A tleap script that builds the chain and sets N, CA, C and O, in Angstrom:
source leaprc.protein.ff14SB
mol = sequence {
  NMET ASP ARG GLN THR ALA THR PHE VAL ASP
  LEU LEU LEU ALA ILE LEU LEU PRO PRO LEU
  GLY VAL PHE LEU LYS TYR GLU CYS GLN THR
  GLU PHE TRP ILE CYS VAL LEU LEU THR LEU
  PHE GLY TYR LEU PRO GLY ILE ILE TYR ALA
  ILE TRP VAL ILE VAL CARG
}
set mol.1.N position { 17.641 3.769 7.460 }
set mol.1.CA position { 16.508 4.211 7.915 }
set mol.1.C position { 15.884 3.147 9.160 }
set mol.1.O position { 16.038 1.927 9.191 }
set mol.2.N position { 15.163 3.972 10.132 }
set mol.2.CA position { 14.661 3.210 10.970 }
set mol.2.C position { 13.416 2.479 10.473 }
set mol.2.O position { 13.142 2.496 9.273 }
set mol.3.N position { 12.532 1.737 11.504 }
set mol.3.CA position { 11.356 1.422 10.860 }
set mol.3.C position { 10.179 2.210 11.020 }
set mol.3.O position { 9.215 1.969 10.294 }
set mol.4.N position { 10.119 3.197 11.944 }
set mol.4.CA position { 9.255 4.346 11.743 }
set mol.4.C position { 9.241 4.949 10.288 }
set mol.4.O position { 8.397 4.875 9.394 }
set mol.5.N position { 10.352 5.514 10.353 }
set mol.5.CA position { 10.595 6.318 8.987 }
set mol.5.C position { 10.233 5.277 7.812 }
set mol.5.O position { 9.416 5.834 7.078 }
set mol.6.N position { 10.511 4.046 7.376 }
set mol.6.CA position { 10.102 3.299 6.609 }
set mol.6.C position { 8.599 3.044 6.557 }
set mol.6.O position { 8.131 2.795 5.446 }
set mol.7.N position { 7.821 3.072 7.558 }
set mol.7.CA position { 6.198 2.871 7.390 }
set mol.7.C position { 5.664 4.225 7.160 }
set mol.7.O position { 4.539 4.311 6.668 }
set mol.8.N position { 6.287 5.240 7.437 }
set mol.8.CA position { 5.843 6.675 7.135 }
set mol.8.C position { 5.926 6.871 5.753 }
set mol.8.O position { 5.110 7.561 5.142 }
set mol.9.N position { 7.049 6.193 5.132 }
set mol.9.CA position { 7.293 6.575 3.685 }
set mol.9.C position { 6.479 5.486 2.922 }
set mol.9.O position { 5.975 5.717 1.823 }
set mol.10.N position { 6.379 4.310 3.549 }
set mol.10.CA position { 5.590 3.483 3.093 }
set mol.10.C position { 3.842 4.340 2.841 }
set mol.10.O position { 3.241 4.306 1.767 }
set mol.11.N position { 3.475 4.835 3.738 }
set mol.11.CA position { 2.136 5.357 3.922 }
set mol.11.C position { 1.824 6.354 2.918 }
set mol.11.O position { 0.783 6.359 2.261 }
set mol.12.N position { 2.924 7.340 2.808 }
set mol.12.CA position { 2.918 8.224 1.911 }
set mol.12.C position { 2.622 7.913 0.586 }
set mol.12.O position { 1.693 8.394 -0.063 }
set mol.13.N position { 3.480 7.054 0.184 }
set mol.13.CA position { 3.268 6.089 -1.212 }
set mol.13.C position { 2.111 5.576 -1.451 }
set mol.13.O position { 1.585 5.503 -2.561 }
set mol.14.N position { 1.559 5.109 -0.181 }
set mol.14.CA position { 0.263 4.250 -0.225 }
set mol.14.C position { -0.904 5.459 -0.850 }
set mol.14.O position { -1.741 5.217 -1.719 }
set mol.15.N position { -0.719 6.684 -0.212 }
set mol.15.CA position { -1.706 7.328 -0.293 }
set mol.15.C position { -1.578 8.242 -2.054 }
set mol.15.O position { -2.504 8.722 -2.707 }
set mol.16.N position { -0.169 8.207 -2.372 }
set mol.16.CA position { -0.129 8.679 -4.122 }
set mol.16.C position { -0.437 7.604 -4.935 }
set mol.16.O position { -1.386 7.637 -5.720 }
set mol.17.N position { 0.524 6.357 -4.762 }
set mol.17.CA position { 0.269 5.221 -5.647 }
set mol.17.C position { -0.333 3.987 -4.771 }
set mol.17.O position { 0.641 3.289 -4.488 }
set mol.18.N position { -1.405 3.465 -4.268 }
set mol.18.CA position { -1.578 2.553 -3.538 }
set mol.18.C position { -0.720 1.205 -3.698 }
set mol.18.O position { 0.050 0.824 -2.816 }
set mol.19.N position { -0.896 0.608 -4.748 }
set mol.19.CA position { -0.171 -0.377 -5.075 }
set mol.19.C position { 1.320 -0.489 -4.691 }
set mol.19.O position { 1.838 -1.459 -4.137 }
set mol.20.N position { 1.849 0.501 -5.020 }
set mol.20.CA position { 3.423 0.889 -4.946 }
set mol.20.C position { 4.106 0.644 -3.141 }
set mol.20.O position { 5.039 -0.012 -2.677 }
set mol.21.N position { 3.083 1.535 -2.567 }
set mol.21.CA position { 3.240 1.470 -0.975 }
set mol.21.C position { 2.988 -0.185 -0.492 }
set mol.21.O position { 3.592 -0.701 0.449 }
set mol.22.N position { 2.051 -0.832 -1.274 }
set mol.22.CA position { 2.197 -2.421 -0.659 }
set mol.22.C position { 3.210 -3.292 -1.370 }
set mol.22.O position { 3.632 -4.345 -0.893 }
set mol.23.N position { 3.559 -2.814 -2.487 }
set mol.23.CA position { 4.753 -3.600 -3.181 }
set mol.23.C position { 5.932 -3.551 -2.331 }
set mol.23.O position { 6.482 -4.615 -2.047 }
set mol.24.N position { 6.362 -2.516 -1.917 }
set mol.24.CA position { 7.644 -2.086 -1.176 }
set mol.24.C position { 7.404 -2.976 0.048 }
set mol.24.O position { 8.450 -3.432 0.512 }
set mol.25.N position { 6.294 -3.330 0.678 }
set mol.25.CA position { 6.287 -4.182 1.592 }
set mol.25.C position { 6.358 -5.389 1.709 }
set mol.25.O position { 7.186 -5.981 2.402 }
set mol.26.N position { 5.473 -5.899 1.022 }
set mol.26.CA position { 5.094 -7.365 0.635 }
set mol.26.C position { 5.671 -7.882 -0.513 }
set mol.26.O position { 5.930 -9.086 -0.518 }
set mol.27.N position { 6.003 -6.989 -1.802 }
set mol.27.CA position { 6.537 -7.620 -2.975 }
set mol.27.C position { 5.004 -8.128 -3.872 }
set mol.27.O position { 3.903 -7.578 -3.853 }
set mol.28.N position { 5.375 -9.153 -4.487 }
set mol.28.CA position { 4.332 -9.647 -5.449 }
set mol.28.C position { 3.706 -10.697 -4.688 }
set mol.28.O position { 3.900 -11.848 -5.080 }
set mol.29.N position { 2.902 -10.486 -3.543 }
set mol.29.CA position { 2.158 -11.518 -2.837 }
set mol.29.C position { 0.685 -10.940 -2.853 }
set mol.29.O position { 0.416 -9.791 -3.205 }
set mol.30.N position { -0.088 -11.731 -2.496 }
set mol.30.CA position { -1.418 -11.717 -2.631 }
set mol.30.C position { -1.738 -9.956 -2.233 }
set mol.30.O position { -2.274 -9.234 -3.074 }
set mol.31.N position { -1.487 -9.631 -1.389 }
set mol.31.CA position { -1.792 -8.204 -0.670 }
set mol.31.C position { -1.723 -7.135 -2.089 }
set mol.31.O position { -2.643 -6.360 -2.350 }
set mol.32.N position { -0.622 -7.242 -2.823 }
set mol.32.CA position { -0.296 -6.640 -3.661 }
set mol.32.C position { -1.174 -6.601 -4.766 }
set mol.32.O position { -1.588 -5.538 -5.228 }
set mol.33.N position { -1.567 -8.038 -5.341 }
set mol.33.CA position { -2.801 -8.082 -6.075 }
set mol.33.C position { -3.711 -7.573 -6.038 }
set mol.33.O position { -4.257 -7.029 -6.997 }
set mol.34.N position { -4.111 -7.619 -4.913 }
set mol.34.CA position { -5.612 -7.078 -4.202 }
set mol.34.C position { -5.790 -5.742 -4.285 }
set mol.34.O position { -6.862 -5.242 -4.624 }
set mol.35.N position { -4.697 -5.042 -3.967 }
set mol.35.CA position { -4.341 -3.555 -3.605 }
set mol.35.C position { -4.754 -3.140 -5.114 }
set mol.35.O position { -5.650 -2.329 -5.348 }
set mol.36.N position { -3.976 -3.807 -6.129 }
set mol.36.CA position { -4.126 -3.230 -7.557 }
set mol.36.C position { -5.519 -3.683 -8.153 }
set mol.36.O position { -5.917 -3.016 -9.108 }
set mol.37.N position { -6.208 -4.589 -7.777 }
set mol.37.CA position { -7.412 -4.700 -8.431 }
set mol.37.C position { -8.535 -3.682 -7.615 }
set mol.37.O position { -9.517 -3.319 -8.262 }
set mol.38.N position { -8.405 -3.286 -6.382 }
set mol.38.CA position { -9.064 -2.450 -5.942 }
set mol.38.C position { -8.696 -0.984 -6.312 }
set mol.38.O position { -9.524 -0.078 -6.402 }
set mol.39.N position { -7.718 -0.890 -6.460 }
set mol.39.CA position { -7.273 0.571 -7.003 }
set mol.39.C position { -8.039 0.568 -8.449 }
set mol.39.O position { -8.877 1.454 -8.618 }
set mol.40.N position { -7.846 -0.209 -9.320 }
set mol.40.CA position { -8.514 -0.155 -10.482 }
set mol.40.C position { -10.048 0.102 -10.322 }
set mol.40.O position { -10.660 0.863 -11.072 }
set mol.41.N position { -10.591 -0.544 -9.352 }
set mol.41.CA position { -12.017 -0.629 -9.283 }
set mol.41.C position { -12.357 1.045 -8.676 }
set mol.41.O position { -13.482 1.471 -8.936 }
set mol.42.N position { -11.641 1.737 -8.082 }
set mol.42.CA position { -11.704 2.931 -7.345 }
set mol.42.C position { -10.379 3.257 -6.885 }
set mol.42.O position { -9.494 2.426 -6.683 }
set mol.43.N position { -10.288 4.429 -6.736 }
set mol.43.CA position { -8.906 4.961 -6.156 }
set mol.43.C position { -8.688 4.897 -4.710 }
set mol.43.O position { -7.665 4.618 -4.086 }
set mol.44.N position { -10.256 5.319 -4.170 }
set mol.44.CA position { -10.135 5.382 -2.621 }
set mol.44.C position { -10.168 3.930 -1.848 }
set mol.44.O position { -9.566 3.842 -0.778 }
set mol.45.N position { -10.734 3.005 -2.279 }
set mol.45.CA position { -10.761 1.695 -1.869 }
set mol.45.C position { -9.512 1.393 -1.804 }
set mol.45.O position { -9.109 0.986 -0.714 }
set mol.46.N position { -8.480 1.510 -3.013 }
set mol.46.CA position { -7.100 1.104 -3.194 }
set mol.46.C position { -6.616 1.989 -1.920 }
set mol.46.O position { -6.045 1.405 -0.999 }
set mol.47.N position { -6.785 3.058 -1.872 }
set mol.47.CA position { -5.723 3.582 -0.306 }
set mol.47.C position { -6.104 2.827 0.900 }
set mol.47.O position { -5.269 2.205 1.555 }
set mol.48.N position { -7.399 2.875 1.212 }
set mol.48.CA position { -7.968 2.360 2.253 }
set mol.48.C position { -7.209 1.099 2.537 }
set mol.48.O position { -6.655 0.972 3.629 }
set mol.49.N position { -7.142 0.050 1.520 }
set mol.49.CA position { -6.586 -1.298 1.812 }
set mol.49.C position { -5.294 -0.929 1.865 }
set mol.49.O position { -4.619 -1.407 2.776 }
set mol.50.N position { -4.828 -0.243 1.156 }
set mol.50.CA position { -3.112 -0.157 0.989 }
set mol.50.C position { -2.669 0.311 2.613 }
set mol.50.O position { -1.749 -0.244 3.212 }
set mol.51.N position { -3.482 1.412 3.191 }
set mol.51.CA position { -3.183 1.789 4.491 }
set mol.51.C position { -3.295 0.764 5.524 }
set mol.51.O position { -2.497 0.622 6.451 }
set mol.52.N position { -4.329 0.062 5.310 }
set mol.52.CA position { -4.950 -0.901 6.451 }
set mol.52.C position { -3.720 -2.237 6.509 }
set mol.52.O position { -3.451 -2.859 7.536 }
set mol.53.N position { -3.098 -2.469 5.172 }
set mol.53.CA position { -2.265 -3.686 4.969 }
set mol.53.C position { -1.020 -3.185 5.765 }
set mol.53.O position { -0.371 -3.837 6.583 }
set mol.54.N position { -0.836 -2.018 5.401 }
set mol.54.CA position { 0.812 -1.166 5.978 }
set mol.54.C position { 0.834 -1.208 7.422 }
set mol.54.O position { 1.778 -1.609 8.102 }
set mol.55.N position { -0.428 -0.704 7.902 }
set mol.55.CA position { -0.538 -0.480 9.459 }
set mol.55.C position { -0.492 -1.733 10.169 }
set mol.55.O position { 0.161 -1.945 11.191 }
set mol.56.N position { -1.315 -2.641 9.485 }
set mol.56.CA position { -1.551 -3.902 10.494 }
set mol.56.C position { -0.127 -4.679 10.538 }
set mol.56.O position { 0.004 -5.690 11.229 }
savepdb mol mol.pdb
quit
């Protein structure tokens, strides 16, 4: 799987389950836990943060 395909899959997962998309890219680092907290506070902030982290 090339890099663009992997990023596309990560983005799709970030829209469905934001922490999962971040986890696949960063595992259990700080970005993942921030995404989990934002998703618990609201689904939309979790999605926005997950997409921002994956694209960055």
